[in-house]
VORO-382443 format. One record per atom (N, C-alpha, C): residue in one letter; x, y, z. Coordinates in steps of 0.02 Angstrom, whole numbers, plus 50000, padded with zeros to 5 digits. Layout:
<rs>
AXYZ
...
</rs>
This chain:
<rs>
M597134873243352
M597134879443295
M597904882043292
N597854884043222
N598694888943218
N598664893843213
T598094896743214
T597944904943215
T598164907443268
Y598274914243274
Y598524917943345
Y597974917843399
K597384917843375
K596764916743430
K596614910343461
G596874905543414
G596804898243444
G597364895943496
K597924898743471
K598544897843501
K598344899543566
L598094905943584
L598084910843641
L597544907543677
L596974905043649
L596454901343689
L596704895043718
A597144892443673
A597434885743703
A597884887343755
H598324891943756
H598734894843814
H598214894643882
Y597694900443857
Y597194901243926
Y597234894743963
E596754890543917
E596544884043946
E597044880243982
R597644880443966
R598284876544011
R598134878844080
F598154884744090
F598164888344153
F597494887944189
W596854889844172
W596324889844197
W595884883544184
S595524884644125
S594954879644116
S594844883344031
R594254877944012
R593964880143959
R593524886743966
P593604889743913
P593074896243951
P592344896943958
V591964900244003
V591444899044018
V591004903543981
W591204907443948
W590894913943905
W591424915243852
L591274917643810
L591654921943747
L591214926143711
G591484933443721
G590874937343697
G591384945143688
R590914950243672
R591174956743660
R590584961643693
W590864967143715
W590624972643741
W590314976743681
K589834980643696
K589524985043632
K590314987743605
E590084988943542
E590594991543489
E590514997043454
P590845003043438
P591325003043472
P591365007643544
P591755008443584
P591835011943636
P591425017743648
H591575020943594
H591275029343561
H591055028343489
S590595031043483
S590295032043421
S590785035643360
S591265039343398
S591935042543343
S592315037543330
L592515032543362
L593035026643344
L592865021643319
A593375017843276
A593235011843247
A593175007443307
A592795002943257
A592584995143311
A593274990943306
M593314987343364
M593834982143349
M593854977143304
P594464973843288
P594404968243245
P593844962743252
V593624959243206
V592924954143215
V593394949043261
E593824947243271
E594234940843303
E594114944043379
F594254949343386
F594374951743463
F593774949643511
E593884946543557
E593324946043613
E593654945043686
V593244944343732
V593464943643788
V593194936143818
A593654932443842
A593394925443880
A593394927243950
R592944923243977
R592904922944043
R592914915544074
F593514913144126
F593704909344137
F593674906644220
R593434901444231
R593264900144297
R594144897244341
R594234901744373
R595074900744399
R595134896144454
S594574897444501
S594534892144563
S593824892644566
P593544888444622
P592664887844619
P592494896444640
D592964900644675
D592804906744687
D593044913244669
T593334910444598
T593774916644574
T593824915744500
D593624921344460
D593544920344386
D594114925044357
V594294924044296
V594744927444250
V594504930044203
Y594524935344164
Y594254938744117
Y594964941444081
A594984938244025
A595414938843960
A595394941043907
T595784946743875
T595704948743789
T595914942743770
V595664941843697
V595754936443657
V595864941043590
A596364942343553
A596464944843494
A596684953043527
M596684956043577
M596984962543592
M597374965143550
S597834959743530
S598384962243488
S598244956843435
E598874959143384
E598934955143331
E599624954943304
P599954947143288
P600674946843280
P600854951343227
G601464955543251
G601864960443217
G601604966343243
M601244968843288
M601324974143322
M601624975543361
D601844981343373
D602504983643403
D602494982243483
S601934979443516
S601864976843568
S601294972043567
V601464965143576
V600884959543568
V600804957743643
L600224961043660
L600004961043741
L599424958943732
E599134953343790
E598424951743797
E598464954143863
L597924955143901
L597764955243984
L597324953144005
H597334952244061
H596734947944096
H596714951844166
V596064951244196
V595704953844268
V595584947244295
I595834947244357
I595634943044404
I595054946144451
A594444941244459
A593854944544503
A593544939044538
G593324940344592
G592834934544623
G592204934444591
T592114928444596
T591424927544561
T590824931744564
S590654933544516
S590314940444513
S589604940944481
S589134947044490
S588654947244462
S588644949244383
D588154950144360
D588394949444285
D588544958244269
E588254961744317
E588394968644313
E589164970844303
V589554966744369
V590154967544355
V590474964644324
A590294958844285
A590654954844235
A590534960244175
D590044962244171
D589944968144095
D590384972944094
R590614975344173
R591064981244177
R591524979644162
I592004974544188
I592604970244157
I592614969744105
V592304968044061
V592274965943977
V592364973043965
E591964978943984
E591854985943941
E592674989043959
L592934988144030
L593684989544039
L594194986643996
L594144980743975
L594614977743947
L594584978243869
T593834980943860
T593724982143791
T594074989443781
V593924994643818
V594175000343814
V594924999843810
T595284995743864
T596014996943852
T596304993443813
A595874988843771
A596214984543702
A596194989443655
H595654994643643
H595444998343586
H595955003443599
Y596065007143657
Y596805010443671
Y597325007743646
H597495000143653
H598124998843633
H598204998843565
R597704996543532
R597634996443448
R597545004143431
T597385008443443
T597295014943414
T597665020143452
G597845020543505
G598155025843549
G598985024643556
A599125021343600
A599775018543610
A599825013343642
A600485010543622
A600575002643630
A600645001343706
L600464999343730
L600434996443820
L600944991343818
R601194991843885
R601754985943889
R601794985943974
I602174980644007
I602274979144077
I602374985744112
G602174987344162
G602364994344193
G601864999744177
H601574998344135
H601195003944104
H600495005144155
S600235010844155
S599515011444191
S599055015544144
V598415013144163
V597835016344107
V597395019444159
N597145025044138
N596665028544183
N595915028544154
F595505026244193
F594775025744164
F594445031044177
G594665035644217
G594095041244228
G593665039944259
E593465035044293
E593155033044337
E593185026444378
P593045024944429
P592925019044474
P592875011944417
W593295006644443
W593195001244417
W592454998844437
V592214998844490
V591484998844509
V591275002544562
A590835005744565
A590375011244607
A590655011644666
G591035017344677
G591125016944750
G591795015244763
S592315012744700
S592925011244725
S593435017844713
A594095017544744
A594525022244745
A594985021244681
C594975014244664
C595255011344600
C595025013244537
T595315019544500
T595265022144436
T595635020044390
H596055017444408
H596675015244366
H596715009344349
G597215006044294
G597304999244291
G598274998744297
L598504994944316
L599194994544321
L599274986744277
I599624987644208
I599834981744171
I600394977544214
S600324971844240
S600914969844292
S601054961844256
L601544960544277
L601654952944271
L601214948244296
P601164943744277
P600594938944289
P600734934644361
Y600834938944410
Y601284934744474
Y600834928344505
L600144929144498
L599724924044539
L599714917044494
D599934917544425
D600084912144383
D600724909944366
G601064912344386
G601794912144376
G602184913744306
P602604913244295
P602934917944245
P602894914044168
S602724905144176
S602484903044110
S601934905544077
L601464910144122
L600864912044081
L601074918044045
E601564920844053
E601814927544044
E601934925543959
R602244920143942
R602304919743848
R601864914543839
V601674916043761
V601174912543731
V601764907943691
A601714900543690
A602134895443638
A602124898743565
E602644899143529
E602584899043463
E602274906443445
S602464910643477
S602154917343488
S602604923243506
D602494929543489
D602914934343529
D602404937543579
A601734934143604
A601354936943637
A601494938143718
T601414943443754
T601514944043825
T600834943943838
C600814940043901
C599994939243941
C600244943744001
A599794947844023
A599964951644083
A599274952744120
W599214954944181
W598834955844223
W598594962544226
L598044963444217
L597734971844233
L597444972344301
L597814976644332
L597574975244413
L597374982244432
P596824982444465
P596484989844488
P596904993544535
I597094999444516
I597435004244560
I597195010444579
T597405014644621
T597155021544644
T597525027144604
P597425032644611
P597795038744584
P598375040344618
S598305038644701
S599045039044728
S599595033744716
E599275028144706
E599645021944689
E600075024044619
V599665026144559
V599985028444502
V600555033644518
A600405039944552
A600765043344575
A601555040644603
L601575035044658
L602125032144672
L602385029644632
K602045025444585
K602375020844524
K602695026244490
K602535033144469
K602745037644417
K603485041544459
S603325042844528
S603955045344567
S604535040844582
A604255034144601
A604735030044650
A604855022444591
G604565023444542
G604595016744504
G604185010644503
L603995005644466
L603595001144476
L603774995944540
D604474995144555
D604744991044602
D604464992844655
A604434998944682
A604205002544729
A603515002644757
L603105002444700
L602325000744705
L602224994844723
E602674989944688
E602404982244699
E602644980344781
E603254983544803
E603414981144866
E602904985144906
R602634989344906
R602094993644941
R601664988444940
F601364984444885
F600754980944889
F601004973244913
E601494972144918
E601814966244957
E601874966845039
R602054972745061
R601954975145131
R601304973945148
A600934977845119
A600274978445136
A599834973445114
E600064966945097
E599874959845092
E599054963245043
L599134965944984
L598624967244947
L598164962644928
N597484963544944
N596974958044932
N596704961544854
Y597004957744803
Y596894961844736
Y596154959344710
L595714957144745
L594994954644738
L594544959244765
D594874964044809
D594524969244842
D594574974944798
W594094977644763
W594174983744718
W593874989644765
M593654987844832
M593574994444869
M593834995244927
R594614992544922
R595164993944955
R595384999844960
R595735001045017
R595965007445036
R596645007444994
P596845014744965
P597545013744940
P598155011744992
V598655009044950
V599145008044999
V599645012445024
V599555018344987
V600075024944987
V599475030445004
</rs>
């Protein structure tokens, strides 16, 4: 496929697998907002036997100020958690399209935990460290693929005060378990 969406799906498949699911969350995120474009979807891929990846497909479109696509890495999860991830990716995509252009290093505030009881109420838009730099760039496109990582308010505060590198160094020192959304803050 020569469309942006086709190139993006082929790019993802080279890293993970064929999608095990493609779909949308209820639209729009709020009745006062416009729906996402018809080509927008979230794809679920099997990254490993015990890990899934949920990725935006057409969160952006060529020519936008920031052509960005996001993915979330999760342990194989219940339908409830899967629905929650699709919801978070959809509201983030909606903000990117209608609010402010998002980029690597930005954080988004969901105003509530990623999952019930979690201290992680924000998402950090990060380089795709776990899959390497070749995932970051989509061939024949100006799209950037980034990781949306669950973080806490105190981690956002550190990023704002000391910078992204300082936060990522804390994650490394703490040997952050990125699959544990119930984890304690590293700061």
